[in-house]
C-alpha positions as CSV (number, residue, x, y, z in Angstrom):
1,X,-7.1,19.8,-37.4
2,X,-7.2,16.4,-35.8
3,X,-3.5,16.6,-34.9
4,X,-4.0,20.0,-33.4
5,X,-6.9,18.7,-31.2
6,X,-4.6,15.9,-30.0
7,X,-1.9,18.3,-29.1
8,X,-4.4,20.5,-27.2
9,X,-5.7,17.4,-25.3
10,X,-2.2,16.3,-24.3
11,X,-1.3,19.8,-23.2
12,X,-4.5,20.0,-21.1
13,X,-3.7,16.7,-19.4
14,X,-0.1,17.8,-18.7
15,X,-1.3,21.2,-17.6
16,X,-3.6,19.7,-15.0
17,X,-0.9,17.4,-13.9
18,X,1.6,20.3,-13.5
19,X,-1.0,22.4,-11.6
20,X,-1.7,19.6,-9.1
21,X,1.9,18.9,-8.5
22,X,2.6,22.6,-8.0
23,X,-0.2,22.8,-5.4
24,X,1.1,19.8,-3.6
25,X,4.7,21.2,-3.6
26,X,6.6,17.9,-3.0
27,X,9.8,19.5,-1.9
28,X,11.9,18.2,0.9
29,X,15.2,16.3,1.5
30,X,13.7,13.3,3.3
31,X,12.5,9.8,2.6
32,X,8.8,9.0,2.5
33,X,7.4,5.7,3.6
34,X,9.5,2.9,2.2
35,X,11.4,4.8,-0.5
36,X,14.4,5.1,1.8
37,X,15.1,1.4,0.9
38,X,15.0,2.1,-2.8
39,X,17.0,5.3,-2.4
40,X,19.8,3.4,-0.7
41,X,19.9,0.8,-3.5
42,X,20.0,3.6,-6.1
43,X,22.8,5.6,-4.5
44,X,24.8,2.4,-3.9
45,X,24.6,1.7,-7.6
46,X,25.6,5.3,-8.5
47,X,28.7,5.0,-6.3
48,X,29.8,1.5,-7.2
49,X,28.2,0.6,-10.5
50,X,26.9,-2.6,-8.8
51,X,23.5,-3.6,-7.4
52,X,23.7,-3.6,-3.7
53,X,20.4,-3.9,-1.8
54,X,19.5,-3.8,1.9
55,X,18.4,-7.1,3.6
56,X,14.8,-5.8,3.5
57,X,14.4,-5.3,-0.3
58,X,11.9,-7.9,-1.4
59,X,11.1,-6.4,-4.8
60,X,13.4,-6.9,-7.8
61,X,13.9,-3.1,-8.3
62,X,16.8,-3.3,-10.8
63,X,15.1,-1.3,-13.6
64,X,14.1,1.4,-11.1
65,X,17.6,1.6,-9.7
66,X,19.0,2.1,-13.2
67,X,16.4,4.9,-13.9
68,X,17.1,6.6,-10.6
69,X,20.9,6.2,-11.0
70,X,20.7,8.1,-14.3
71,X,18.9,11.0,-12.6
72,X,21.3,10.8,-9.6
73,X,24.3,11.0,-12.0
74,X,23.2,14.4,-13.2
75,X,21.3,15.7,-10.2
76,X,23.3,14.3,-7.3
77,X,22.3,12.2,-4.3
78,X,19.1,14.0,-3.3
79,X,15.6,12.8,-2.5
80,X,14.1,15.5,-4.6
81,X,16.0,14.3,-7.6
82,X,14.6,10.8,-7.3
83,X,11.2,12.2,-6.6
84,X,11.5,14.1,-9.9
85,X,12.3,10.9,-11.7
86,X,9.1,9.4,-10.5
87,X,7.1,12.5,-11.4
88,X,8.4,12.2,-14.9
89,X,7.2,8.7,-15.2
90,X,3.9,9.8,-13.7
91,X,3.4,12.3,-16.5
92,X,4.5,9.8,-19.1
93,X,2.0,7.3,-17.8
94,X,-0.9,9.7,-18.3
95,X,0.2,10.3,-21.9
96,X,0.4,6.6,-22.7
97,X,-3.1,6.1,-21.1
98,X,-4.4,8.9,-23.2
99,X,-2.8,7.3,-26.3
100,X,-4.6,4.0,-25.5
101,X,-7.9,5.7,-25.2
102,X,-7.2,7.8,-28.3
103,X,-7.0,4.6,-30.3
104,X,-10.6,3.7,-29.3
105,X,-13.9,5.1,-30.5
106,X,-14.3,7.1,-27.3
107,X,-14.9,10.8,-27.6
108,X,-12.9,13.7,-26.1
109,X,-14.9,14.0,-22.9
110,X,-14.7,10.3,-21.9
111,X,-11.0,10.2,-22.9
112,X,-10.0,13.1,-20.8
113,X,-12.2,12.1,-17.9
114,X,-10.6,8.6,-17.8
115,X,-7.1,10.0,-18.0
116,X,-7.6,12.5,-15.3
117,X,-9.4,9.8,-13.1
118,X,-6.0,8.0,-13.0
119,X,-4.2,11.2,-12.0
120,X,-6.8,12.0,-9.3
121,X,-6.5,8.5,-7.8
122,X,-5.1,9.2,-4.3
123,X,-2.7,6.3,-4.5
124,X,-1.4,7.3,-7.9
125,X,-1.0,11.0,-6.9
126,X,0.8,10.2,-3.6
127,X,3.1,7.6,-5.2
128,X,4.0,10.1,-8.0
129,X,5.5,12.3,-5.3
130,X,7.7,9.6,-3.8
131,X,10.4,7.1,-5.0
132,X,8.2,4.1,-4.3
133,X,7.9,1.4,-6.9
134,X,4.2,2.0,-7.6
135,X,4.5,4.6,-10.4
136,X,7.6,3.1,-12.2
137,X,5.8,-0.3,-12.2
138,X,2.6,1.3,-13.4
139,X,4.4,3.0,-16.3
140,X,5.9,-0.2,-17.5
141,X,2.6,-2.0,-17.2
142,X,0.8,0.7,-19.1
143,X,3.4,0.7,-21.9
144,X,3.2,-3.1,-22.1
145,X,-0.6,-2.8,-22.4
146,X,-0.3,-0.2,-25.2
147,X,2.1,-2.3,-27.2
148,X,0.0,-5.5,-26.8
149,X,-3.1,-3.6,-27.8
150,X,-1.4,-2.2,-31.0
151,X,0.1,-5.6,-31.8
152,X,-3.2,-7.5,-31.5
153,X,-5.3,-4.8,-33.2
154,X,-2.8,-4.1,-36.1
155,X,-1.6,-7.7,-36.4
156,X,2.0,-6.5,-35.7
157,X,4.6,-8.8,-34.4
158,X,6.9,-5.9,-33.7
159,X,4.4,-4.3,-31.2
160,X,3.9,-7.7,-29.5
161,X,7.6,-8.1,-29.0
162,X,7.9,-4.5,-27.7
163,X,5.1,-5.4,-25.2
164,X,7.2,-8.4,-24.1
165,X,10.2,-6.1,-23.5
166,X,8.0,-3.8,-21.4
167,X,6.9,-6.7,-19.3
168,X,10.5,-7.7,-18.7
169,X,11.1,-4.1,-17.5
170,X,8.1,-4.3,-15.2
171,X,9.2,-7.6,-13.6
172,X,12.6,-6.0,-12.9
173,X,10.7,-3.4,-10.8
174,X,8.3,-5.9,-9.1
175,X,8.4,-9.6,-9.7
176,X,4.7,-9.8,-10.3
177,X,5.2,-7.9,-13.5
178,X,5.2,-11.2,-15.2
179,X,1.4,-11.3,-15.0
180,X,1.3,-8.6,-17.7
181,X,1.9,-11.4,-20.2
182,X,-1.3,-13.2,-19.3
183,X,-4.0,-10.8,-20.5
184,X,-2.9,-10.8,-24.2
185,X,-2.6,-14.6,-23.9
186,X,-6.2,-14.7,-22.6
187,X,-7.4,-12.6,-25.6
188,X,-5.5,-14.8,-28.1
189,X,-7.0,-17.9,-26.6
190,X,-10.5,-16.5,-27.3
191,X,-10.0,-15.4,-30.8
192,X,-9.0,-17.3,-34.0
193,X,-6.4,-15.0,-35.5
194,X,-3.0,-14.0,-34.1
195,X,-1.9,-17.4,-32.7
196,X,1.6,-16.7,-33.9
197,X,1.9,-14.0,-31.2
198,X,1.8,-16.7,-28.6
199,X,5.4,-17.6,-29.4
200,X,7.2,-14.4,-28.2
201,X,4.9,-14.2,-25.2
202,X,5.6,-17.8,-24.3
203,X,9.4,-17.3,-24.7
204,X,9.2,-14.3,-22.4
205,X,7.3,-16.2,-19.8
206,X,9.8,-19.1,-20.1
207,X,12.6,-16.6,-19.5
208,X,11.0,-15.5,-16.2
209,X,10.6,-19.1,-15.2
210,X,14.3,-19.8,-15.9
211,X,15.2,-16.8,-13.8
212,X,13.0,-17.9,-11.0
213,X,14.6,-21.4,-10.8
214,X,18.2,-20.6,-11.7
215,X,18.8,-16.9,-11.0
216,X,16.3,-16.1,-8.3
217,X,18.6,-13.4,-6.8
218,X,17.9,-11.4,-10.0
219,X,14.3,-11.2,-9.1
220,X,14.6,-9.8,-5.6
221,X,16.9,-7.5,-3.8
222,X,16.8,-9.9,-0.9
223,X,15.8,-13.4,-2.0
224,X,15.2,-14.4,1.6
225,X,12.5,-11.7,1.9
226,X,11.0,-12.6,-1.4
227,X,10.9,-16.3,-0.6
228,X,8.9,-15.7,2.6
229,X,6.2,-13.6,0.9
230,X,4.4,-16.6,-0.7
231,X,5.2,-19.1,2.0
232,X,1.5,-19.2,2.8
233,X,0.9,-21.4,-0.2
234,X,2.9,-24.2,1.6
235,X,0.8,-24.1,4.7
236,X,-1.1,-27.3,5.5
237,X,-3.8,-25.2,7.1
238,X,-4.4,-23.2,3.9
239,X,-7.1,-25.5,2.6
240,X,-9.8,-24.9,0.0
241,X,-12.2,-23.2,2.4
242,X,-9.5,-20.7,3.4
243,X,-8.5,-20.2,-0.2
244,X,-12.0,-19.4,-1.3
245,X,-12.5,-17.0,1.6
246,X,-9.2,-15.3,0.8
247,X,-10.2,-14.7,-2.9
248,X,-13.6,-13.5,-1.8
249,X,-12.1,-11.0,0.7
250,X,-9.5,-9.7,-1.7
251,X,-11.9,-9.2,-4.6
252,X,-14.2,-7.2,-2.3
253,X,-11.4,-5.1,-0.9
254,X,-10.1,-4.4,-4.4
255,X,-13.6,-3.6,-5.7
256,X,-14.2,-1.2,-2.8
257,X,-10.9,0.6,-3.2
258,X,-11.0,0.9,-7.0
259,X,-14.7,2.0,-6.8
260,X,-14.0,5.0,-4.5
261,X,-10.5,5.9,-5.9
262,X,-11.9,5.9,-9.5
263,X,-15.2,7.5,-8.5
264,X,-15.1,9.7,-11.6
265,X,-15.8,6.5,-13.6
266,X,-18.0,4.5,-11.2
267,X,-20.4,7.2,-10.1
268,X,-21.7,7.8,-13.7
269,X,-22.7,4.1,-13.8
270,X,-25.8,5.0,-11.9
271,X,-27.1,6.5,-15.1
272,X,-26.8,3.1,-16.9
273,X,-30.1,1.5,-17.8
274,X,-30.6,-2.1,-16.8
275,X,-32.9,-4.9,-17.9
276,X,-34.7,-7.1,-15.5
277,X,-32.0,-9.8,-15.8
278,X,-29.1,-7.3,-15.3
279,X,-30.9,-5.8,-12.3
280,X,-30.9,-9.3,-10.8
281,X,-27.2,-9.5,-11.5
282,X,-26.7,-6.1,-9.8
283,X,-28.6,-7.2,-6.7
284,X,-26.6,-10.4,-6.5
285,X,-23.2,-8.5,-6.8
286,X,-24.4,-5.9,-4.2
287,X,-25.4,-8.7,-1.8
288,X,-22.0,-10.4,-2.0
289,X,-20.2,-7.1,-1.3
290,X,-22.5,-5.8,1.4
291,X,-22.3,-9.1,3.3
292,X,-18.6,-8.7,3.7
293,X,-18.9,-4.9,4.4
294,X,-21.6,-5.3,7.1
295,X,-19.8,-8.2,8.8
296,X,-16.7,-6.0,9.1
297,X,-18.8,-3.0,10.1
298,X,-20.5,-4.9,13.0
299,X,-17.0,-5.6,14.3
300,X,-16.2,-1.9,14.2
301,X,-14.3,-1.8,10.9
302,X,-15.2,0.9,8.3
303,X,-13.4,2.4,5.5
304,X,-10.6,3.5,5.1
305,X,-9.8,0.0,6.5
306,X,-7.0,-0.1,9.0
307,X,-6.4,-1.8,12.3
308,X,-4.3,-1.5,15.4
309,X,-4.7,-5.2,15.6
310,X,-4.9,-7.7,12.7
311,X,-8.5,-8.5,12.0
312,X,-8.9,-11.0,9.2
313,X,-7.3,-9.5,6.1
314,X,-7.4,-5.9,7.4
315,X,-3.8,-4.8,7.9
316,X,-2.5,-1.6,9.6
317,X,-0.8,1.0,7.5
318,X,-2.9,1.9,4.4
319,X,-1.8,4.8,2.3
320,X,-5.3,6.4,2.5
321,X,-6.1,6.5,6.2
322,X,-9.0,8.1,7.9
323,X,-8.7,11.7,6.8
324,X,-5.2,11.8,5.2
325,X,-2.9,10.3,2.6
326,X,0.5,8.9,3.3
327,X,1.1,6.8,6.5
328,X,1.6,9.0,9.6
329,X,4.8,7.3,10.7
330,X,5.6,9.2,13.8
331,X,5.9,6.9,16.8
332,X,3.1,8.3,18.9
333,X,0.5,7.6,16.2
334,X,2.1,4.6,14.6
335,X,2.8,2.5,17.7
336,X,1.7,4.3,20.9
337,X,-2.0,4.2,20.2
338,X,-2.5,7.9,19.6
339,X,-4.7,9.1,16.7
340,X,-3.6,11.3,13.7
341,X,-4.6,14.8,14.7
342,X,-7.5,14.8,12.1
343,X,-10.0,12.1,11.8
344,X,-13.4,11.3,10.2
345,X,-16.4,11.0,12.5
346,X,-17.8,7.5,12.9
347,X,-20.9,8.3,11.0
348,X,-18.9,9.6,8.1
349,X,-16.9,6.4,8.0
350,X,-20.1,4.3,7.8
351,X,-21.4,6.6,5.1
352,X,-18.2,6.3,3.1
353,X,-18.1,2.6,3.4
354,X,-21.7,2.1,2.3
355,X,-21.2,4.6,-0.6
356,X,-18.1,2.7,-1.7
357,X,-19.9,-0.6,-1.5
358,X,-22.6,0.7,-3.8
359,X,-20.0,2.0,-6.2
360,X,-18.2,-1.3,-6.1
361,X,-21.4,-3.2,-6.9
362,X,-22.0,-0.9,-9.9
363,X,-18.4,-1.4,-11.0
364,X,-18.5,-5.2,-10.9
365,X,-22.0,-5.3,-12.4
366,X,-21.1,-3.0,-15.3
367,X,-18.0,-5.0,-16.2
368,X,-20.2,-8.2,-16.3
369,X,-23.1,-6.9,-18.3
370,X,-21.5,-4.3,-20.6
371,X,-21.0,-5.2,-24.3
372,X,-17.3,-6.1,-24.9
373,X,-17.0,-5.5,-28.6
374,X,-13.9,-3.3,-28.2
375,X,-10.5,-5.1,-28.0
376,X,-9.2,-2.4,-25.6
377,X,-12.1,-3.1,-23.2
378,X,-11.6,-6.9,-23.3
379,X,-7.9,-6.6,-22.8
380,X,-8.5,-4.1,-19.9
381,X,-11.0,-6.4,-18.2
382,X,-8.6,-9.3,-18.5
383,X,-5.8,-7.2,-17.0
384,X,-7.9,-6.2,-14.0
385,X,-9.2,-9.7,-13.4
386,X,-5.9,-11.4,-13.7
387,X,-4.1,-8.8,-11.6
388,X,-6.7,-9.0,-8.8
389,X,-6.6,-12.7,-8.6
390,X,-2.8,-12.6,-8.6
391,X,-3.0,-10.6,-5.4
392,X,-4.5,-13.6,-3.7
393,X,-1.2,-15.5,-4.1
394,X,0.6,-13.2,-1.6
395,X,-1.8,-13.4,1.3
396,X,-1.7,-9.7,2.1
397,X,-3.7,-6.9,0.8
398,X,-3.0,-3.1,1.1
399,X,-4.9,-0.3,-0.6
400,X,-1.8,0.5,-2.7
401,X,-2.3,-2.8,-4.6
402,X,-5.5,-1.4,-6.0
403,X,-3.5,0.8,-8.3
404,X,-1.3,-1.7,-10.0
405,X,-4.1,-4.3,-10.2
406,X,-7.0,-1.9,-11.1
407,X,-5.4,0.8,-13.2
408,X,-6.9,-0.7,-16.4
409,X,-10.4,0.2,-15.2
410,X,-9.7,3.7,-16.7
411,X,-9.6,1.8,-20.1
412,X,-12.6,-0.5,-19.5
413,X,-15.1,1.6,-17.6
414,X,-15.6,4.4,-20.1
415,X,-17.1,1.8,-22.5
416,X,-19.7,1.0,-19.9
417,X,-20.8,4.5,-19.1
418,X,-23.8,6.1,-21.0
419,X,-21.9,9.3,-22.0
420,X,-24.8,10.4,-24.1
421,X,-26.8,11.2,-20.9
422,X,-26.0,14.6,-19.3
423,X,-26.4,13.1,-15.9
424,X,-23.4,10.8,-16.5
425,X,-21.2,13.7,-17.5
426,X,-22.3,15.7,-14.5
427,X,-21.6,12.8,-12.1
428,X,-18.2,12.3,-13.6
429,X,-17.2,15.9,-13.2
430,X,-18.5,16.1,-9.6
431,X,-16.7,12.9,-8.6
432,X,-13.5,13.9,-10.4
433,X,-13.5,17.2,-8.5
434,X,-14.2,15.6,-5.2
435,X,-11.7,12.8,-5.3
436,X,-9.1,15.2,-6.9
437,X,-9.6,17.7,-4.1
438,X,-9.1,15.1,-1.4
439,X,-6.1,13.6,-3.2
440,X,-4.3,16.9,-3.7
441,X,-5.1,18.3,-0.2
442,X,-4.2,15.0,1.4
443,X,-0.8,14.7,-0.3
444,X,-0.1,18.3,0.3
445,X,-0.8,17.9,4.1
446,X,1.5,14.8,4.2
447,X,4.4,16.9,2.9
448,X,3.5,19.7,5.3
449,X,3.8,17.6,8.4
450,X,6.8,15.7,7.0
451,X,8.7,19.0,6.4
452,X,7.8,20.0,10.0
453,X,9.1,16.7,11.3
454,X,12.4,16.8,9.4
455,X,12.9,20.4,10.3
456,X,12.9,19.4,14.0
457,X,15.2,16.4,13.2
458,X,17.6,18.7,11.4
459,X,17.6,21.1,14.4
460,X,18.5,18.3,16.8
461,X,21.3,17.1,14.6
462,X,22.6,20.7,14.3
463,X,22.7,20.8,18.1
464,X,25.0,17.8,18.0
465,X,22.4,15.3,19.2
466,X,23.4,11.8,18.1
467,X,21.1,9.9,15.8
468,X,20.6,7.1,18.3
469,X,19.2,9.5,20.8
470,X,16.4,10.6,18.5
471,X,13.1,8.9,17.7
472,X,12.1,10.6,14.6
473,X,9.7,8.0,13.3
474,X,9.9,5.1,11.0
475,X,11.8,6.6,8.0
476,X,14.4,8.2,10.2
477,X,15.3,5.0,12.0
478,X,15.2,3.0,8.8
479,X,17.2,5.3,6.6
480,X,19.9,6.3,9.1
481,X,20.2,3.2,11.2
482,X,19.0,0.2,9.2
483,X,20.2,0.9,5.7
484,X,23.6,-0.8,6.4
485,X,22.4,-3.0,9.2
486,X,21.4,-6.7,9.2
487,X,17.9,-8.0,10.0
488,X,18.9,-8.8,13.6
489,X,19.2,-5.1,14.4
490,X,15.7,-4.6,13.1
491,X,14.5,-7.4,15.2
492,X,16.2,-6.0,18.3
493,X,14.6,-2.6,17.8
494,X,15.3,0.2,20.3
495,X,13.9,1.3,23.6
496,X,12.3,4.8,24.2
497,X,14.8,7.4,23.3
498,X,15.7,10.7,24.9
499,X,14.2,12.8,22.1
500,X,10.9,12.1,20.5
501,X,9.3,13.8,17.5
502,X,5.5,13.4,17.7
503,X,2.1,14.8,16.8
504,X,1.1,14.9,20.4
505,X,2.4,15.9,23.8
506,X,3.4,12.6,25.4
507,X,3.4,11.9,29.2
508,X,7.0,11.5,30.4
509,X,8.3,14.0,27.9
510,X,8.7,17.8,27.9
511,X,8.1,20.0,24.9
512,X,11.3,21.8,23.9
513,X,10.3,23.0,20.4
514,X,7.5,22.6,17.8
515,X,6.6,23.3,14.2
516,X,3.1,24.1,13.0
517,X,1.6,22.7,9.8
518,X,-1.7,22.9,8.0
519,X,-3.6,21.3,5.3
520,X,-7.0,21.3,3.4
521,X,-6.9,25.0,2.8
522,X,-6.2,25.8,6.5
523,X,-9.1,23.6,7.8
524,X,-6.5,21.3,9.3
525,X,-4.0,23.0,11.7
526,X,-1.7,20.8,13.6
527,X,1.7,20.8,15.4
528,X,4.7,18.5,15.3
529,X,6.5,18.5,18.7
530,X,10.1,18.1,19.6
531,X,10.0,16.3,23.0
532,X,12.6,15.3,25.5
533,X,12.4,12.8,28.3
534,X,11.6,14.4,31.6
535,X,14.0,13.9,34.6
536,X,12.7,12.7,37.9
537,X,13.9,13.9,41.3
538,X,16.7,11.5,41.4
539,X,18.1,13.0,38.3
540,X,17.4,10.0,36.1
541,X,15.3,10.0,33.0
542,X,11.7,8.9,33.4
543,X,11.1,5.5,31.9
544,X,7.3,6.0,31.9
545,X,6.4,7.7,28.6
546,X,2.8,6.9,28.5
547,X,0.1,6.3,31.1
548,X,-0.7,2.7,31.9
549,X,-4.2,3.2,30.5
550,X,-5.1,1.4,27.3
551,X,-7.3,4.3,26.3
552,X,-7.3,5.6,22.8
553,X,-4.9,8.4,23.8
554,X,-2.0,6.0,24.2
555,X,-0.7,2.8,25.8
556,X,2.1,2.1,28.2
557,X,5.7,2.0,27.0
558,X,6.6,-0.2,29.9
559,X,5.9,-2.8,27.2
560,X,9.6,-2.4,26.3
561,X,10.4,-4.4,29.5
562,X,9.4,-7.5,27.6
563,X,11.8,-6.9,24.7
564,X,13.9,-9.9,25.6
565,X,10.8,-12.0,25.0
566,X,10.6,-10.7,21.5
567,X,14.2,-11.9,20.9
568,X,13.4,-15.3,22.1
569,X,10.3,-15.4,20.0
570,X,12.4,-14.5,17.0
571,X,14.8,-17.3,17.9
572,X,11.8,-19.6,18.1
573,X,10.8,-18.4,14.6
574,X,14.1,-19.6,13.4
575,X,13.8,-23.0,15.2
576,X,15.9,-22.1,18.3
577,X,13.3,-21.1,20.9
578,X,11.7,-23.5,23.4
579,X,9.3,-23.4,26.3
580,X,7.2,-20.6,24.7
581,X,4.2,-21.2,27.0
582,X,6.5,-20.4,29.9
583,X,7.6,-17.2,28.2
584,X,4.0,-16.2,27.9
585,X,3.5,-16.7,31.6
586,X,6.7,-14.7,32.3
587,X,5.6,-11.9,30.1
588,X,2.2,-11.7,31.8
589,X,3.8,-11.7,35.2
590,X,6.3,-9.1,34.2
591,X,3.7,-6.5,33.4
592,X,0.7,-7.2,35.7
593,X,-2.5,-5.2,35.4
594,X,-1.9,-4.1,31.9
595,X,-4.7,-5.1,29.6
596,X,-2.5,-4.6,26.5
597,X,1.2,-4.3,25.8
598,X,3.0,-4.1,22.5
599,X,6.5,-4.1,21.3
600,X,7.0,-2.5,18.0
601,X,10.4,-3.4,16.7
602,X,10.6,-2.5,13.1
603,X,8.4,-0.3,11.0
604,X,9.4,-0.3,7.4
605,X,7.5,-1.6,4.4
606,X,8.7,-5.1,3.9
607,X,7.3,-8.2,2.5
608,X,5.6,-10.1,5.2
609,X,6.9,-13.4,6.4
610,X,4.0,-15.5,5.2
611,X,3.3,-17.5,8.3
612,X,2.4,-16.7,11.8
613,X,4.0,-18.4,14.8
614,X,1.3,-20.0,16.9
615,X,2.9,-20.0,20.3
616,X,0.0,-21.7,21.9
617,X,-0.1,-25.1,20.3
618,X,-3.5,-26.0,21.8
619,X,-6.4,-25.9,19.4
620,X,-8.3,-23.9,22.0
621,X,-7.8,-20.2,22.3
622,X,-6.0,-19.5,25.6
623,X,-6.6,-16.5,27.8
624,X,-3.5,-14.8,26.5
625,X,-2.1,-15.4,23.0
626,X,1.2,-14.2,21.6
627,X,1.4,-14.1,17.8
628,X,4.5,-13.3,15.9
629,X,4.8,-12.5,12.2
630,X,6.8,-10.2,10.0
631,X,5.1,-8.0,7.6
632,X,5.0,-6.0,4.5
633,X,5.5,-2.9,6.6
634,X,6.7,-4.2,9.9
635,X,9.4,-6.7,10.4
636,X,8.2,-7.7,13.8
637,X,5.5,-6.9,16.3
638,X,4.9,-8.8,19.4
639,X,1.4,-8.5,20.8
640,X,0.4,-9.7,24.3
641,X,-3.3,-9.0,24.7
642,X,-5.8,-10.1,27.3
643,X,-8.7,-11.9,25.7
644,X,-11.2,-9.4,27.1
645,X,-9.6,-6.5,25.1
646,X,-12.0,-4.4,23.1
647,X,-10.3,-5.2,19.8
648,X,-10.2,-9.0,20.3
649,X,-9.7,-10.2,16.7
650,X,-10.7,-13.8,17.6
651,X,-14.1,-12.7,18.8
652,X,-15.5,-11.0,15.7
653,X,-17.6,-12.6,13.0
654,X,-16.3,-16.0,11.9
655,X,-12.6,-15.2,11.6
656,X,-11.5,-17.6,14.3
657,X,-8.5,-19.8,13.7
658,X,-10.4,-22.4,11.6
659,X,-11.8,-19.7,9.4
660,X,-8.6,-18.1,8.3
661,X,-5.4,-19.2,6.7
662,X,-2.5,-19.6,9.1
663,X,-0.9,-16.4,7.8
664,X,-3.9,-14.4,9.2
665,X,-4.2,-15.9,12.6
666,X,-4.7,-12.7,14.7
667,X,-1.1,-11.7,14.1
668,X,-0.6,-8.0,14.9
669,X,2.0,-7.1,12.3
670,X,1.9,-3.4,11.7
671,X,2.7,-1.3,8.7
672,X,4.9,1.8,8.3
C-alpha cells in the first residue's frame, strides 16, 4: 500500500510537470538567452569529439556538453533536442527532491506542495525550457544533497562518496559547484559521529584546488573570462565597509527573490505562532530588509529589479522582468530605451515589492526560530546559507542565482510551516496556483514572441537577405556572428542595420511585415515587426533611427557616432589607451545637446569583467562620467550621461563612489 502511494505521488508530480510543459509548448528552432553559447560548444564536441568553447564561455560546462552531445548524437543538431535534454533533467530533479522529502517525517500534502513549489518557480520553469546551465547544475546539486543526506543519516560511506561524485559533476557544469561539499562538512563539524566522512569530502575538495591551480582551463570554457569574474576581490577599494554592504545587499536580494518565487512555502508562514522573543526577532529582520527596499524605492527602483543604468547592485537583464519571463532581447527594448509591450503599473510594482519584503522577513525569521531537529532541515539551511554567501564572491547578482542558491528552501521551509492549521494549507494552495499561473503564462508568452521573431528572421533569410544586414536581436547576432569570432568583434559591435526586428515601430524604419503574438490567455496581444531603414530624398538610407529625445519611448541612435571612442576605451582597458579625459570632451562635443547617449556593443550573457574603468581619475564626480565594464550579460557598454539625467546613479541614496566597491561604480553594463 505504501509503495502504491509513492507511485501515485510520483505520477502526480510528473503529470503536473508534463501538463505545464504542454501548455508552454517550448517548440522552436532558435536559441534562447545565452544557450546559443552552450549549444555551439555541444555541437562542436559532437562533430569533433573535442571540447571547443567560444571566447565567451566562463562556465566549465563540460558535463553539460557531454549530456547534450549524447542527445545530439541520436536527435541531430537541433535546439529542440537540447531543450528536451534539459526538460528530462528538470523532471528528474523533481523526482529526486520528492525522494529527499519522502525520507523525512513530512506528510503527503507538504511533500507534494514543496516539490511543486520548485516546479512553479519562474526561474526553474523558464530554465527547464532552455539549454542554459541552471537546470543541469540544479540536478547535480540536488543529487549530491540526496546522497549526502543518505550517507549522514544511514552512516554510509558509499552514499557520501556518491555525493562527492555528484559534486564533481556539478563543478564541471559551473565552477561554483564545489560549494556543495561545504554543507555536509558543516553538519559533520557540529555532530560527534561520522567524522570519517570528512576524508572523501576533503579529498574531493583537494582535487578541485589542484585543478584550480594546475589545470584551470578544465574549470572554464574560457579561462580569461573566468579569471575576470572574481577580480573584484583584488581591488584595493574593496575594503571592509564595501564588503559588509555587498553581503547585506545580496542577502536581501536573494531573500526577496526566494520569498516571492517560493511563495507557496513562504506565505503559509503567516500562520506560524510566535512568542514575544521571536516576534522581536521578526521585527528586527523585517527592519533590515525594509530599510534596503525603501531606500531603493525612494530612488525609483521596485521589483522586479532591473535598470537601464547600473544602480548599486541592480543590474539590467533579469529573467523575471516587469510582467514577463525571459529577457526581451530585441534591440528596441534591450538597448533603444523602449519598454516591453506589457508592463506592471507603478502602484503594482510597489505593492509587489512590499509584499515580497514581508515574505522575505517571514522566510529569514522562520529559518532562525524554527526547531532544527531534522537532519534534512539542517543540511538544507546550511546549503542555502553557504550558497548565498558564496554569491558575494562574484560581485554580481541576478535573479537567476536565487535558484541554484535557494533551491534547498523547498526542503527546509516545510518543517517551519504549521501544516496542522487549515489556513496554512489554503495559503500554500493559493500561492502555488498564483505563482504557477504567472510562471506558465510568462514562459509561454516568451516562446510566442520568440517564434514570431524567428519567423520574420527566417523570412528575411529566405529572401536572400544577408545575416549582417539584419538586426534580429541579441541571440541572432551572437549565434550567427560571434560563435566563431574573437572578443574583438564583440567589442566592435555593429552600427544600425538595414533590417530591424522589433516590438515597436521605430522612427527611421518602415514596417514591411509583422507577426502577432499573444500571452496570458489572450490578455496580452502584441506584434513583432519586420522593419527596414527608410530612404531619404537623396536615395540614401536614413541614419536617424530614433528621435533625439531621451524620453521613455527611445533614445537617439546617433550614439553610434562615438563608436570609435568605445574602441579606444577598450584599448585603455587593456593598458593601451591614453588621454581619456580628452576623449570625454571629444565625445561630448561630437553629439551636442543630447542628454544621454549609449553604445551597446555586445549583448550576450557573459561573466562580467570584475572591475570598472574610472576614466575620470579625480576623486570628485565630474559633470560627465564615462564608465566601462564588461558584464555577465553584456561584454561592453559605453555610457555617456549628463549629470542632470533622471537616472543619475551617483545621486541616489548613499551609493556614491565611496559607498560601493569599484566593480559597482555606476557602470552601465547591460544584460542580454
